[in-house]
N, C-alpha and C positions, 0 to 999 in steps of 0.2 A: 504494500500500500504506500502511496506517495505520502511524504511527511505532512503536507498541508491537509490531506484527507484524514489522516490519523488525528491531527490536532483538532479538526472540526467534528469528528465523529465520536471521539472518546468523551464519555460523560464526565463533567467537571465536579460532580458532587458524590462520588463514590467513597466508600470507606474500606478499601482493601486491607486485609491483614497481611503483614509480612510473614512469609513461611518460616523464617528463622527464629523470630522472637515475638510474633503476634502483635507488634506495634501497629497502630493505624498509620497507613502510608498517606503522604500529602501530595496533592496535585501540583505539578509544575508545567506551565504552558510551554515553556521552551527548555524542558528538562535535559534533553540530550541534544547537543549541537556540535557541528563540525563544519569545516570549510570544504568545498569541493573544488576539483580541478576546473579551471575555466572561470573562477571568480577573480578575474583580472581587473586591474584599475583601468577603466575605460571612460572615466569622467564622472561628474556628478549628475544626478537626475532627481526629479521630484515626482512623487506619485500621490494620488489622492484616493482615499478609501473611506467609506462610511462618514463622509463629512470632515475627515481629518487629512492633514497633509504631512507626509513624511519625506525627509530629505536624507539621502544616503549615497555613499560611493559604492560602486559595484564591488570593489575589493573587500568591502565589509560584509557582503552578503554571506550568510551561513545557512546551512540546512539545519533544521531542528525538528525534534519529535516530542510532542507532549507526552508526559508519563506521570506515574505516581512513584514517589521515592520514600523509602523507609527513613525515618529521622535518626535511627540508631545504627544502621549498617549500610551496605552498598546495594541492596536489592531494589530493583525497579519493576514496574508493571505497566504494560500496555496490552490492550486486547489483541493486537496483532502479534506481539512477541511473547505474551504471557509473563511469567516471573523470570527475571534474568538479572545479570550484572553486566557491566560494561568494562571492557579492557580498552584503554586508550592506545591507539596505534597512530603513527604519524599522519596518515591520510584521513582516516575516519574511524569511528568507534567500531569495535567488534563485540557483538552481543553473545553472551554465554548463558545458556539456559540454566535456571536454578534446578539442580538435580531432583528428580522424582516429584515435581510439583505440577507441571503442566500436563495434566492428564485428561481434562474435560473440556470439550468445545461446545460453543453455542450452535445448535443445529440450524438456526436462522442465518447467522452472520459468519459462521465458520471461524470464529475467533476464540481465543482462550478465555476461560472463565476465571474470575477472581474469588477469593474466599473472604467471607464477611460474617459478622455476628447476625443471627436472626433477630429481626426487630420485635417480633411479638412472642417469641418462644425462646427457651434456653437452647443453646447450641449454635451451630454454624451452618452455612449453606454456601454453595458456589453460584455466582451470578454473572450474567453477561455485562461487559463494561461499555457497550455501545449505547449512546443516548437513546432513550425511549424504548429500550428493549426490556421486557419483564421476565425473560427466561431465567429460571433458577433450578438448581439441582440440590437435592439433599446432600449433606456433607458425607464424605467417604470416611467410615470409621477406621481407626488405626492409630498407632503411636508415632507415625512419621511426621505428623504435625502436632504441635501442642494443643491440648484440648481446652485450655482456658487462657484468656489474655494475661499477659505479664503485668 
């Protein structure tokens, strides 16, 4: 998925739990960013969007992907990538799946589900991270994820 589509389709008000420590992850609109080849200085330009004007140089353009980030460790979540960490390499980030976590997909969007606390019951559930999707799956039992928040 293109970065701008991911940024627009990911819901901004989720409460995904980190698979390592069960902390609630926080949304970052420009969470993962990198420069791409071809971002060369070719002069300044101005563009208008939603009534605002933004001025930038092409050399400052970056690719970015919105994500949720754990406040206590390096785990990130996006519906397209699931739970993962990022290894910074010179050209662009390298995504490494969080082991044993990305096991359930949304049958509607074909994206990875995130784990959250149930709002009206005790326990956890897996849910789709795409805006306006209500798909949920009952939590998978087992000790591979902690059963209560830290």
